[in-house]
N, C-alpha and C positions, 0 to 999 in steps of 0.2 A: 468720506467714511474711513475711519482709522484702520490701519492694518492690525493693530494690537488691541488687546482687551482693556476695558476700563472696569471700575467697580460696578458699573451698571449695564454695560453692553459687551458683546463679543465682537472681536475684530474680524476683518475680512479673511485673514489666514485661518483662524479657528473655524469660521463658517465654511470655508472651502474644504477644510479637512473633514468637517462633519458631513457635508452633503456628498463629497466624494466617497467617503467610507460607506454611507448609506447606499449609494448607487452600486458600489462593488458588492456589498453584503447581500443586497436584494437581487443581485444577479447570480452570485456564486451559489447560494443555497438552492434555488430551483434547478440550476444545472446539475448539482450533485444528486438531488432527489430524483430527477428525471433519469439521469444516467444509471443510478442504482436500480431503478425499476425496469430498465430495458433488459431484454434477453442478451446473453453474452455475445451471440453472433449478430446482434442488430448493428447495422452499419454506423449508426450515430453513437453507439455506446462509448467507444474509445475516444473519439474527438470531444465528446461532451465531458468525459472524465478529465481529459487533458486540459480543456478550458477551465474546468473546476479547479484543478490543481494549480494551473498557472495563475489564475486570479487569486487563489489562496495565498500564494507566495507574495504576490503584489500587495495584498491586504496586509500581510505581516509587516512588510517594510513601510507601508503607509502608516500603519498603527504605531510603529516605532518612532517615525518622524512626528506623528501627531502627539505622542506622549512627551517626546523631548521638547516640542514647542509648548505644550501645556505647562511643563515645569518652569518655563520662563515667564509665564503670563499671570496676570491678576485674575482671580476667580470672581466673576460677578456674583453679587449677593443673591440670596433666595428671595423670591417675591412674597412668600408667605412663611416667614420664619416662625410665626406663632403656631402654625400647624406642624407641631414637632414630629408626630408619627408619620404623617404624609411626607414631610421633607426627608425624614430618615429613609423611608422606603424608596423615594426617588433617588437619593444618593446611593443606596445599595444597588439599585438597578443600573445606575450609571457605572458603578464600579464593576458590576458583573459584565457589562459590555466592554469596558476597558480591558479587563483581564481576558475576556473571550477573544478580542481582536488580536491578542498575542498567542494565547495557548491553543486555540482551535486551529488556526492555520499552521502553527509550528508543529503540533502533534501530527497533523496530516502530512506535512513535509517530512518529518522524521519517519513516519510509516513508509512513505514512498522511498526514502533513502535506504531503509533497512531491508527492503524486499527488492525483487528484480522484475522488470517487465510490466506490461499493461499500462498504457496511457502515459507517455512521457510528458514532462513539463516543457512548455514551449518558450523557454527562456535560455539564453546562452550562459547558463550557470552549471551545466552538468546535471546528472541525475543522482549523484551521491553527495554525502556530506562528510566532512572530516570527523573522525572519532566515532562514526556510526557504522558498525560492521554490517555486512549482509547476514541477517539472522531472522529466520521466520518467527522465532519466539519474541524477539524484540519488535519485529514488525506488527505482530498480533497485539502486543502490549500497547503500542502507540495507536494502532487502529481502534482498539477499545476505548482509549482515552478520547480520541477524536470523535467517536460516535457519541459518547456520553456528554462531553463538554459542548459539542455542537447543539445538543438538545437544550442545554442551559442558555446558549446563545439565542436560539430561536424563541424560547420563552421570554428572555430578557427583551428582545426586540418587540415582541407583542405587548409586553407590559409598558415599554417605552412609548409605543404608538398610542396605546390606550391612555396613558398619562398625558401625552401631548393633546389628544383629542378632548380630554376632560378640561384641560386648561383653556383650550380654544372655544369649546362649545358651552361648557357649564360655567367655568370661572370667568370666561371672557377676559383673560388677562394678557400680558405681553410676553408670555413664555415663548411662543412660536415667533413672535415679532422680533425678539432679541436674537434669534438664530437665523433670521432671513436677511437677505442682502439689501432690501429696500430700506432707505433711510426713513425712520419714523421715531416718534417720541416714545420713550420708555420711562418707567418710574426710576427715580434715583434710589440706589441701594448702596449699602456699604459693602466693602470687599468681604467675600465669604470667609468665615473662620475655618481654620484647618481642623478637621475632625478625623479621628482614627477609627471610630466605631464602624462606619460604612465599609471601608476597605477590608478591615479584619473580617467582618461578617461575610463579605463577598468571597474572599479567599477561602473562608471556612466552608462555604457551599461547594466550591470546586474540590476541595480536599475530601469532604464527606462523599461527594459524588464519585470520586476516583476510588475511595475505599469501598463504597458499596458495589461498584463495578467489579473490583477485584474479588470481593466476597462472593459475588454472583458468578464468578468464572468468566467474566466478559473480557478480561485482559489476557487470557491465554487461549490457545487454539483448541476449540472443542467442538467445532461444527462438522469436521470430517468424520465419516464413518471409519471404524478401524479397518485397516487393510487385512485381507485374507491371510491367515497364518500358514506359512509354508511348512511342510513336514521336513523333519531332519533327514539328511541323506548320508549314505555311506559312499566314500570315494577313495580311489587310490591316492589321489592328491587332494589334501584338505585345504580349502581356502581359509586363510587366517586374517585376511584384510583386503580392502580394495573398494573401488567404487564403479558403478555403472552410471554414467552421467549423460545427459542430453542437452543440446543447445538448439533453440529455435530462434527465429527472428520475427518480431512483431513490430510493424511500422518501421522496419529497418533497424530496430534495436535488438541486440541479442538478449535472450533470457535463458539462463542456465539452471539446471537442477539435477537431481539424482534420485535413483530408487534406493530406498533404505533397506528393503528386504528382498533377497534373492539367494538362490542356492545353485551350486555347480557340482556336477558329477564328472570328474576328470580322470581319464585313463591316458597315460603318456609315458612313452619309452623313448628317450632321445637317441638310443643306440639302434633302434629299429630302422629298417629300410622301407621305403614307400610310405604307407600310412603309419604315422607315429603314435596315433592315439585317437581319442574321441572325447567330446565334451557335450554335456547337456546342461543348459542353464535355464532355470525357471525363475521368472521375475514376477513379484506381486505388484500388479499395476497400481493398486491403491496406496502403495508406499511411496509413490512419486511426490517429491516436493519440487515445485517449479515456480518459485516466487509467488507473486500475487495471482497467478492464474492456475494454481494447483487444483482448486475445486472445479474450475471450468474444464480442465483437462480430463476430468473423470466423466464428463457428460456424454450423452448418447451420440453426439456428433463427433466426439473425439475418441477417447479410449473405451467408452462405454464400460466402465469398470464393474458396474453391477452385473452385467451380462457376461463379460469376459474378464474375469479377475486376474488372469495370469497371461504372460507371454512366454514363449519357449523358443530357445535357440538350440539347434541340434546339428552338430557338425563333426566331420573328420578333420584331424590335424595332420598337415603335411609341411614340408619345408621346401623353400625355393631359394637356395643360397643361404644368405644370412637372415632372410625374412621367412617367417612362419605364416601359414595360411590355415584358417579354420573355415572349411567349405561345407556348407550344408543348407539348412532352411531356418527361417525365422517366422514364427507364427504369432501374429497380433490379431486380436479379435478372432474371427473365423477364417482369416486369410493366411495361407502359408506360401511363402515365396523363397526362391533360392537366393542366397547371399554368400559373399566371401569376406571374411574379416582378416585383413593382414595385421600382423603384430610382431613385435620384437620380444625376445625372451632372453633373460639373463639367468643362467643356472649356476648355483653355488652349492654343491653337494646335494642335499635333499631339499633345498629351498629354490623356488622358481619365482621370478618376478616378470610379469608380462605387461605390455602396454600396447593397445591397438585402438584404431578409430576407423569409422566409415561414415558415409552419408547415406541416409535413406530419404526416399520421396514419400512424404506423408500421404499423398494421393493414392499411392499403391495399396495402402492399407485402409483406404476410405476414412481417413482422419481429417476432420475439418472440411468436409465437403461443402458446407454452407459458406466457407471463406475461400472462394475460388480465385480471388485476386491476391497475387503473391505480395503486393505492396502492403496488404493487411497482415497476412501470415505467410511467411516464406514456405516454399515447397520442401526445401531441403531441411532435414533434421540431422545434426551432427551427433553421433554416438561416440563417446570416449570411455574406454574400459581400461582400468588399471587394477591388477590384483597380485597378491602374494599367496603362494601355496606351498605346503610342505608335503613331502612324500610320506 
């Protein structure tokens, strides 16, 4: 059996690529559908998604190798060239599959690289990609493309299978025989003529689908409920910029994010003795962006944002040498616990810049109780605060 194609038959390399791709695709699609349907805290959700992503990356490289090989090969002729419409539809479906094998796994990979956290890829290639920044907007864009284009892939596979069964059961021709490994007699055909209509039509379907998804708002983040709007506050020191960020560890991998909406009422006199001031910070929980797990973090087992839309830090400010301390309480959900935030402070006239961090144990605030295994979700949550304020 020859390794390369002829005008009438496919070679063993082409056949191997075909059936390897079929096996991978028919594995990766159920993995993704099952993982998507599982609850966030289901033990199998993360490993199933990791397997889905890992196989997706493998499919991408297999598809590239398959395409490069196909470019060097003779294309066996059509068995029924007289059936022009049927042949054109078959070629379009084939091109839909070829394009899907590249753009569907690539869009999923780009989504993974643009966000952080949740189900790492099990390959020694890292979790990021060059020139792809960490951006939730970009991640949502690629996620929408992946969803839409994967549906084209599924429909194309079904059409491909239906066509193969028609050839086998109704036409009783050599279509499947030519793609199987067993040596058998097949009709002599001439090399297939190069045609541009099918690939153009297939590419057009993907472009139209992407445009329709954009028009429907599927390529931008629109599922999250708006965060509660915090009221304006009056403060002796007005915050002019800064971030409140958190870092958690999922499956040993760090996931970082930040709260976009928060207010601070700050009283502070650096010349005072003893207590130098007081701070009350209110955080809109729903404004948290935490990579691909932002929505899940709002759930009842985590922040329960619908029931407890804000968190509050209330503390007195003192100094211990060159280190400042904000000692008070932090209320998350309906749990209030004492904490101390050490921070450094740079004063320049009426402008103050502070930076501080501390570690919290999520279990103290009954966050993620269903994930009692630290190997799934770490107990420690690192909080990093940086802000600039003017008197």
